[in-house]
N, C-alpha and C positions, 0 to 999 in steps of 0.2 A: 648663448641661450637658443637662438634659433636652431642650432645643431641639436641640441637636446629635445626640442620640441619635435623636430624632424624624426629623430630615432624613436621617440615614444609614439608618433603617428604611424610609423612603419611597423613597429611592433604591436601596436593596437590592431592594425589592419590585418596582420598575420594572424593573430588570435580570433579576429572575426571569420577569416576563411575556414579556422579550425573548429567552427561551430559544432560540427558533428560529434566531436570529442566530448563535450559536455554531456550530450545524451547518453553516449557509451559509458562515460564515467558514472553517471546517474544509475545507469542499470547495473553496472559492476558494483556499485557501493549497495544499492538496493539488494542484489544477490548476497553480497559479502556479510552485510549487517542484518537485513530484515527478512530474507527469504527463509532461512533456517529457523528463525524465531516464529514465524507464522507457521511453517510445517510443523514444528515441535508442538505448537497450540493446537493445531488441527488433529495431530495424532492423540493428544489427550482427549479428544472429543469422540473418536471412533470407539464404537461398541464391538458388536460381532460382525460388522461389515460396513460397507459404504452406505448403507440404507437403515442402520440402526445404530443411532448415536448412544454414547454412554449416558449413564444418570449424571455424571460429571458435566456433560455438555450442557445439559439442561441447567444444571446449577451454575455454570459459568454465564450462560447467556440470559437466563430468566432467574435470577437468584431469589427474588421475592416470590415469584409464582411457585418455585418449587418448594421454599418454606411453607408457603400457605397451603401446598399439597401434601405436606408432611414428608417430602422427598420421594413420593410416589409418582413416578412418571406416567403411569397409566392414568392419572387423574388430570393430566394437561391435555390440551385439545390437539387436533391436527395441525391448527396454525403454529402451535409450538414447535412441533415436529418439524414442519417445513421450514422454518426459520432456523432452527438448529441445523438441519441438513444443509440449507444453504449458506449458512455461515461456516460450516465445517468445510464444505467443498470449496468455498470462495478462499480459505486459507491455503489450499493446495494449488487451485487453478489459476488465481490471479497472480500470485508470485512467479508461477512458471511461465506465464505469458509474457510477464515483464522481463524476466531473465532471458528468454529466448527472443523477445522482441516480435511477438505475433499481437496484433491488435493492442499495441502498447498503450496508446492514448486511452482507450476504453478501459483496459485492465488498470491503468494508473487512476482513472476516475473511480473505478470500482473500489480500489483500495483505499482512496481517499475517504470515500463513503463508509467503507469498513471501519477505518480508524476513527472517524467521527462517531460510528456508532459503539464502537468498543469503548472510547472515551465516556460517552454519555451512560453507558452500561457501569463502567468502573465508578463514575461519579454519583450516580442515583442508584443503582441496582446493588453495588457493593459497598456504597457509603463513603467512598473516597472524598466526597465534597466536604466533610467534615475534617479532613486531614490536610492542613495547610501545606505541609511539606510536600504531600503528593500531588496536590493541585499546583502548587507553585504561584508564580508571579513573574510577569515580565519586568524588565528594567531593574531588576534586583541583582544581587551579587552571588545568587546561587543558581548555576545553570544545570541543576540535576533533578528538577521535578519530573515525574512521570507525564503529567498531561500538559501543562503549559511549555515546557521545554523540549522534552523528548519528542512528543507526538507532532508538536509543531514543526520540528525539524524533519520528522518523516513525511508530513504532508508537503512540506516544500521540496524535498527530493522528488516526490511524486508529481508535483506541479511542473517541475523542469520537464518530466517525460510527457505530461500533457500537453504543454505548450511547444517543446521543441520535437517531440516523437522520439523514436527509438534509436535513431543515428545510423551510422553507415553500416555497422556490422549487425544486421538484423534480417529477420525474415519479412517484416514490414518493408524494408528498403527492397529487397529481392522481388516481393510482389509488386511493388509500385514500379520498379524498373520494368518489370514483365509486361504490366498493364500498359505502361507508357509505349513500349515497343509494338504491342498488339493494337494500339489505338492510333496507328499511323495514318497518313493520309488516304482517303478513300479512292479506289482506282475506278 
């Protein structure tokens, strides 16, 4: 039994030393699973350019306000346009920062905020709160609801990056090493 415990301890210590692999895997999984999803979503919001979102962008982000305005974008305020532009740009910028490993912790926090707002918009703006299968529940036998299951896993993946950083193969690591070498002892 002592031999088994010793082997387990040795194995666990080796995994502890490979901690950077967790961050790298989290970034790779984010890029493989969610980056294209968010980019595709961002593309649906682009109108004639980066500064003129489509009417569909307003309908996705402010469904009730668009309905109240008769789906006439000109009836909405500058606030609505600013939020739609920020949301659209976030769907391109934040995933790219995470995939490359630049300002990863901040970008992952931004994505968590984005997912929370996206979920609240789905629940209250698009009426998903009245659809139990879409909302889901934890500790049930169905792992496929959009909000409680999928988005919780998305947030967990991003929390790994917030807590652990980008990992060894990232621009963040290169910048940190560079700053560490430049901050050597004073002469």
